[in-house]
LUMLO-860567 format. One record per atom (N, C-alpha, C): x, y, z; residue in one letter. Coordinates in steps of 0.2 Angstrom, whole numbers, plus 2048, in hexadecimal, padded with zeros to 3 digits. Each point is the difference from the previous one (the first is absolute). Layout:
N
XYZA...
//
This chain:
322
85E1140B9M8068037FAM807800803M8077FE7FEP804801805P801807800P805804804L800806801L8058037FCL8047FB7FDF8058047FCF7FF7FC7F8F7FC8037FCS7FF7FE7FBS8057FF7FBS8017FC7F9S8058017FES8028067FCS7FC8037FFR8038097FER803803804R8007FE807S802805804S808800801S8027FA7FCG8087FF803G8027FD806G807800801R8037FB804R7FC803807R8017FD806R7FD802807R804806802R7FC803804P803808802P8077FD804P8068077FFR8047FF803R805806801R805800804I802807801I8077FE7FBI8018067FCE8067FF7FDE8048067FFE804803803P804804802P8018037F8P8047FD7FDA8038027F9A7FA8017FBA7F97FE800L7FB8027FCL8017FA7FAL8018047FAD8017FB7FAD8078017FDD805802804D8088027FED8017F9801D8027FB7FBA8047FA802A8057FF803A8048047FCE809802802E7FF802808E7FC805800L801801809L7FD7FA804L7FA7FC7FFA7FE7FA803A8077FC802A8028007FAR8067FA800R806801805R802807800V805804805V7FC7FE808V7FA803801L7FD7FF805L8017F9804L7FF7FB7FBG8007F9801G8057FD804G8068007FAR8067FF802R804803806R7FE808802L802802807L7FC7FD805L7FA7FF800S7FD7FC804S8017F9804S8027FD7F9K8047FA802K8067FF803K8048077FFR8067FF805R7FF805805R7FA802801N7FF805806N807803802N8058047FDG804805802G8067FB801G8017F87FES8077FC802S8048027FCS8018037FBG8048037FAG8008067FEG803804805K7FF80A7FDK8038007FAK8057FC7FEA8048027FBA7FC7FF7F9A7FF7F97FEA7FB8007FDA7F88047FFA7FD801806D7FA8047FFD8028057FFD806804801V8018077FDV8008007F8V8017F97FDT8048017F9T7FB7FF7FDT7FA7FB802L7F97FF7FFL7FD8057FFL7FF805805V7FD807800V8028047FAV806801801A8038047FCA8007FF7FAA8007F97FCS7FF7FE7FAS7F88017FES7FC801804L7F98027FDL7FF806801L803805803L801808800L8018027FBL8057FC7FEE8068027FBE7FB8007F9E7FE7F97FFA7FC7FE7FBA7FA8067FEA7FD800808T7F98077FDT8028057FDT806804800G8048057FCG7FC805802G7FD8047FAD7FD808801D7F97FF800D7FC7FB802D7F97FE7FFD7FF802807D7FE806802W7FF803807W7FB7FE803W7F97FE7FCD7FC7FD803D8027FB802D8017FA7FER8017FA801R8077FF804R805806801R806800806R7FD801806R7FA8057FDG7FC802809G7FD7FB802G7FD7FB7FCH7FD7FA803H8047FC803H8047FE7FDR8067FB803R803802806R803807800L804801806L7FC801806L7F8802800S7FB801805S7FE7FA803S8017FA7FBV7FF7FA803V8077FC803V8048007FDL8077FF801L7FF802807L800809803A802800806A7FC7FD805A7F98017FFE7FA7FD804E8047F8802E8017FC7FAA8027FA802A8077FF803A806804800T8057FF803T802805804T7FB803804V800806806V8057FD804V7FE7FC804D8047FE805D8067F87FFD8028027F8S8067FA801S8058017FES802807800G8088027FEG8038007FBG7FB7FF7FBI8037FF7F9I8008087FDI7FD805800A8018057FFA806802803A801800805T805803804T8077FC7FCT7FE7F9800A8087FD7FDA8028027F9A7FC8027FDW8018017F8W804808800W7FD805805L801807801L8077FF803L8027FE804D8077FD803D8067FD7F9D7FC7FB7FCR8057FF7FCR7FF8047FAR7FC8067FEE8008037FBE7FC809801E804801804P7FE806804P7FF8077FBP8017FF7FAE8008067FAE7FB7FE7FAE7FB7F9803N7FC7FC7FAN7F8803801N7FE8047FCA7FA8037FFA7F97FD804A8027F97FDD7FB7FA800D7FF800808D8087FD804A801800805A7FE803806A8018087FDL7FE807805L7F77FF7FFL7FE8007FBV7F7802800V7FE7F9805V8027F97FEL7FE7FC806L8017FF805L805802803H801803808H7FD807801H7FE8027FDS7FB805803S7F88017FFS7FE7FA7FCW7FB7FE7FEW7FE7FB807W8047FB802T8007FB806T801803807T8038067FFG800805805G7F9804804G7FD8017FAL7FA8047FFL7FC7FB803L7FD7FB7FCA7FC7FA801A8017FC808A804801803R802800807R7FD805805R8028057FDG7FE807802G7F8801802G7FE7FF7FAL7FA8007FEL7FD7FB804L8017F9802R7FE7FA804R7FF803808R807803800D801800807D7FE809802D7FE8047FDG7FE806801G805804801G8087FF800H8058057FFH8057FC7FDH8068077FDL8057FD7FDL8067FE804L8037FB7FEE8077FF805E8058077FFE8028017F9D802805800D7FF8057FAD7FC806801A7FD8027FAA8048037FCA806804803G8058047FDG8047FA7FBG8027FA803E8027FC7FBE7FC7FD7F9E7FB800802L7FB7FD7FAL8008067FCL7FE808802V7FF8057FBV8078017FCV8077FF803A8068007FDA8017FB7FCA7FD7F8801H8007FA7FBH7FB8027F8H7FC803802C7FC8047FBC8048057FBC801805804H8048047FBH8067FD7FDH8037FC802R8067FB7FER7FE7FD7F9R7FA7FD803A7FC7FC7FAA7FE8057F9A7FD805801A7FE8067FCA8058027FCA806801804G8068027FDG8017FC7FCG8027F9802L8027FB7F9L7FE7FD7FCL7F7800801R7FC8007FAR7FB806800R8008057FBP7FD805803P7FA8007FDP7FF7FB7FAD7F98007FCD7FA7FD806D8037FB804D7FB7FB804D7FB806805D7FC7FE800P7FB802803P8007FD807P8017FC802L8017FA806L802803806L806804800P803804807P7FB805801P7FE8047FBW7FB804803W7FB7FD803W7FC7FB7FEV7F97FC802V8027FF807V8077FD801A8017FE808A801807803A8038067FFL7FF805803L7F9802803L7FA8007FAI7FA800803I7FE7FC806I8027FA800G7FF7FB804G804803806G805801800V804804806V7FC806803V7FC8047FAA7FE805803A7F87FE804A7FD7FB800R7FC7FD803R8007FE808R8067FD801I8037FF806I802806804I8048047FCE802807804E7FE805800E7F78007FDR7FD8057FER8048077FDR8027FF7FCY8018067FCY7FB8057FFY8038077FFR7FB8037FER7FC8007F8R7FB8027FEQ7FD7FF7FBQ8058027FBQ802806800N8048047FBN8097FB7FFN8017FD805E8067FC7FEE7FD7FA7FBE7F97FD803V7FF7F97FDV7FF8027F9V7FC8077FDN7FE8017FAN8068007FCN807803804A8067FF7FBA8037F8800A7FF7FC804L8027FA7FEL7FA7FD7FAL7FA803802W7FB7FC7FAW8028037F9W8038057FFR8018027F9R8057FE7FFR8057FE804E8097FD7FEE7FB7F97FCE7FC7FC804A7FE7FA800A7FD7FF7F9A7FA8047FFT7FB8017FAT8058027F9T803804802G8058037FBG8037FA7FDG8037FA802R8047FD7FDR7F97FA7FER7FB800803D7FC7FB7FCD7F9801802D7FC8027FES7FC805802S7F97FD803S7FF7F87FCW7FB7FD804W8027FA803W806803804H8047F9805H7FA7FF806H7FE7F97FER7F97FE805R803803806R8067FC804E801801807E801807802E8038047FDA800808801A7FA803803A7FB7FC7FAY7F9803803Y7FC7FD805Y8027FA802L7FE7FD806L803802806L807802800Q804804806Q7FD806800Q7FF8047FDM7FC806801M7FA7FE802M7FC7FE7FEL7FA7FE802L8007FE808L8037FA802A801800806A803806805A8068047FEY803806803Y7F8804801Y7FB8027FDL7FB8037FFL7FA7FF803L7FF7F9803S7FD7FE804S7FE802807S7FA7FE803P7FE804807P8047FA804P8017FA7FEE8027FA804E809801802E8038067FAE807800802E801808802E7F9804802G802806801G7FD8057FCG7FE7FF7FAG7FD8027FBG7F9804802G7FC8017F9S7F87FF802S7FE7FE7F9S7F87FE800R7FE7FD7FCR7FF8067FBR7FF806801A8018077FAA8057FF7FEA8077FF803L8067FF7FAL7FF7FB7FDL7FE7F9801V8007FA7FCV7FD8027FAV7F9804803L7FB8027F8L8048067FCL802804803D8048047FDD8037FF7F9D8067FB805F8057FC7FBF7FC7FC7FAF7FA7FE802V7FE7FA7FBV7FC8047FAV7FE805803D7FC8067FAD8058027FCD806803803A8068027FCA8037FC7FBA8007F8801V8027FD7FCV7FD7FA7FBV7F9802802R7FB7FB7FDR8008017F9R7FF8077FES7FF8017F8S8058007FCS8067FE804R8067FF7FDR8037F87FDR7FD7FC803I8037FA801I7FE7FB7FAI8067FD7FCP7FB7FC7FBP7FC7FB803P7F97FD7FEA7FC7FB801A8057F8803A8048017FCN8047F8801N807803803N802806804A807800802A8007FB806A807801803P8017FB807P7FE804804P7FE806801C7FD804805C7F97FF800C7FD7FF7FAA7F98017FFA7FA7FF806A8047FA805A7FB7FF805A800805808A8048057FEV802803806V7F8803802V7FB8027FBE7F9802803E7FD7FD804E8007F87FCL7FD7FC803L8027FE80AL8077FF7FET8027FE805T7FF805807T7FF8067FFA800806804A7F77FF802A7FD7FD7FBA7F97FF801A7FE7FA805A8057FB800V7FF7F9802V803801809V806807801E7FF800805E7FD804804E7FD8057FDQ7FA803803Q7FC7FD802Q7FE7FB7FDY7F97FB801Y8027FD808Y8077FB7FFQ8027FF803Q801804809Q8038057FFG7FF804805G7F8804803G7FC8007FCL7F9800803L7FE7F8805L8027FC7FBL7FE7F8804L803800806L808803803A804800805A7FC804805A7FC8067FDQ7FD803805Q7F97FF804Q7FD7F97FEG7FB7FD802G7FA806801G7FB7FD805G7FA803800G7FC8027FAG7FE8067FDV7FC8047FCV8058007F9V806801801R8058017FAR8017FA7FCR8017FA805A8017FA7FEA7F97FE7FAA7FB801804M7FA7FE7FEM7FE8027F8M8018077FFT8018047FAT8058017FBT8067FB801A8068027FCA7FC7FC7FAA7FE7FD800G7FD7FC7F8G7FF8077FBG7FE804805Q7FC8067FCQ8068047FBQ806800802L8058027FCL8037FE7FBL7FC7FA7FCW8007FD7F9W7F98037FBW7FB803804G7FA8027FDG8018057FBG8038047FEG7FF8057FEG8078057FEG8018057FCG8048047FFG8067FC7FDG807804801Q8047FF7FDQ8037FA802Q8007FC805I8027FA802I7FD7FB7FFI7F87FF7FEA7FE7FC7FBA8018007F8A8038077FEA8018007FAA8067FE7FDA805801805A8087FB803A7FE7F97FFA7FC7FE804L7FD7F8802L7FD7FE7F8L7FD8047FED7FC7FC7F8D8057FF7FCD806804800Q8038017F9Q8067FA802Q801800806A8067F9802A7FD7FB7FEA7F97FF802A7FD7FA7FFA7FE7FF7F9A8028047FBA7FE8007F9A8057FD7FDA807803802L8067FF7FDL8067FC803L800800807W8067FD804W8027F97FDW7FB7FB800A7FF7FA7FFA8017FD7F9A8018067FCK7FF7FD7F9K8087FD7FDK7FF7FB7FDP8097FC7FFP8048067FDP807803803G8028037FCG800807804G7FB802802F7FF806801F805804804F8037FA807F804805803F8077FA7FDF805804802Q8067FE7FDQ8057FF807Q7FE805804H806801806H7FF7FB806H808800802A8027FB803A7FA7FD806A7FD805802A7FE7FD807A7F88027FEA7FE7FE7FAA7F88017FDA7FB7FB805A8027FB803Q7FD7FA804Q7FD804806Q806805803A7FE803807A7FA8037FEA8018057FBD7FB8047FED7F77FD7FFD8027FA7FDL7F97FB7FEL7FC7FF806L8057FF806N8007FD805N7FA807805N8038067FFV7FE807803V7F87FF7FDV8007FF7F9L7F98017FBL7FC7FB804L8017FA800A7FC7FB802A7FE800807A803803803Y7FE803809Y7FB8057FEY8028047FDA7FB8067FFA7F97FF7FDA8007FB7FBL7FA7FE7FFL7FC7FC803L8037FC804C7FC7FC805C7FD805805C805805803A7FE805805A7FA8037FDA7FE8027F9A7FB8037FEA7FB7FD7FFA8007F9801G7F97FD7FFG7FF7FD7FAG8087FF7FCR7FE7FF7F9R8067F97FFR7FD7FB803A8057FB801A7FF7FC7F7A7FA8007FEA8007FD7FAA8068067FAA7FF804802D8068047FAD8077FE802D8027FF808A8067FD800A8027FB7FDA7FB7FA7FEH8027FA7FEH8067FF7F8H8008067FCP8048007FDP809801802P7FF806805V805801804V8047FA803V7FB7FE803F8037F7804F8027FC7FAF7FD7FF7FCE8027FC7F8E8098027FEE7FF807800A8078027FCA806801808A7FD7FD806L806801804L8017F8800L7FD7FB7FFQ8027F9800Q8027FF808Q7FD802806G8017FE804G807803804G8038067FDV805801804V7FE807804V8017FF807V7FE803805V805807804V7FD8077FFT807802805T7FD803806T8047FE806P7FD803807P7FB804801P8028077FCW7FB806802W7FD7FF7F8W7FA8037FFP7FC802806P7FC7FA804P8017FA7FFW7FA7FB803W8017FF806W807803803D8037FC808D7FD804805D7FB8067FFV801804805V7F97FE807V7FC7FB7FED7FB7FD804D8007F97FFD8087FC800G7FF7F9800G8067FE7F9G8007FA802P8087FC7FBP7FD8037F9P8068027FBA7FF8027FAA7FB7FC7FDA8037F97FDV7FE7FB7FDV7FA7FD801V7FF801808Q7F87FE801Q7FB8067FDQ801803800R7FD8087FFR7FF7FE7F9R8058017FCY8008007F9Y7FC7FB7FCY8007FA805E7FB7F97FEE7FB800801E7FD802806Q7F9801801Q7FE8087F9Q8018047FFH8008037FBH8007FE7F9H8037FE7FFL8027FC7FAL7F77FB800L8007FC805A7F97FB7FFA7FC8067FFA7FF806803K7F9805800K8018027F6K804800800A8028017F8A7FF7FA7FCA8027FD801E7FA7F77FDE7FB801800E7FD803806R7F97FE801R7FC8057FBR804808802G7FC8037FCG8008007F9G8057FD7FDR8007FE7F8R7FB7FC7FER7FE7FE804Q7F97FC800Q7FA801801Q800807802G7F8803802G801801807G8047FF804G801803807G802806801G7FF802806I802805803I808801807I801804801G8067FF806G8038067FFG801804804G808804800G8037FE806G802806803M8057FD807M7FC7FE807M
//
């Protein structure tokens, strides 16, 4: 039997834009120019963000992807130099600085980044992204909890279910960044019952569970050996059951990063030894791979392929987990 059946879609590959065709087009044109035409690059990026309008969910997806893709290109700086009072330019510059800071472990100029975020918020008061970016700053600068809570209220007051806001808060609270597992669990418990099942932030609980599972694996020894028990009962099992029943249904998710959340679900099901249940999720993904969560113990695409193969076998009566 071939590794990839005709039902599993195209060969697995990493696509940062996910299924956003316009964003993919812009990223493709930027990569071909390789920073050779800053003015044209700025125009290209500015046009995309202007066309996004007040779709805060898609705007968040596009800005975060563009920031990662252009982090060392100078495009954000060139745009801000050209239009220092443009809210989009300010937010992209802030997100690019944040992406660089998260990569390097420190911010080049935290004060400037904060000032740009506040300026962007003043120019476009309804936009949650400047406030979400400030939560990212808080991750690196380790703001006090009450300060971060204030930023959280600003962000979610503008968009209650903003996916990136929830993920940034989750990261701030994580033990890997100076928080604790108890803080993560308290946060998830506080928001779980209020989040609509198909909201852009619906994967926050499952994301936290995958991070906990990977943390147990990283500890090695008995913790790693028993990590699979995390999926066996209680609220995490219930959340996984609900996600498996709903998320891969056509049209259930409408948010821009839905395929990223489906990657989390496919990984979690495989980790729980439910490879057969992961098969519909792999089908829905059509081969679109996100680096996380697959890349913690090897190349993401390779790990995805391995578990896709297990899902194919499981669908036909085999078994197989992580």
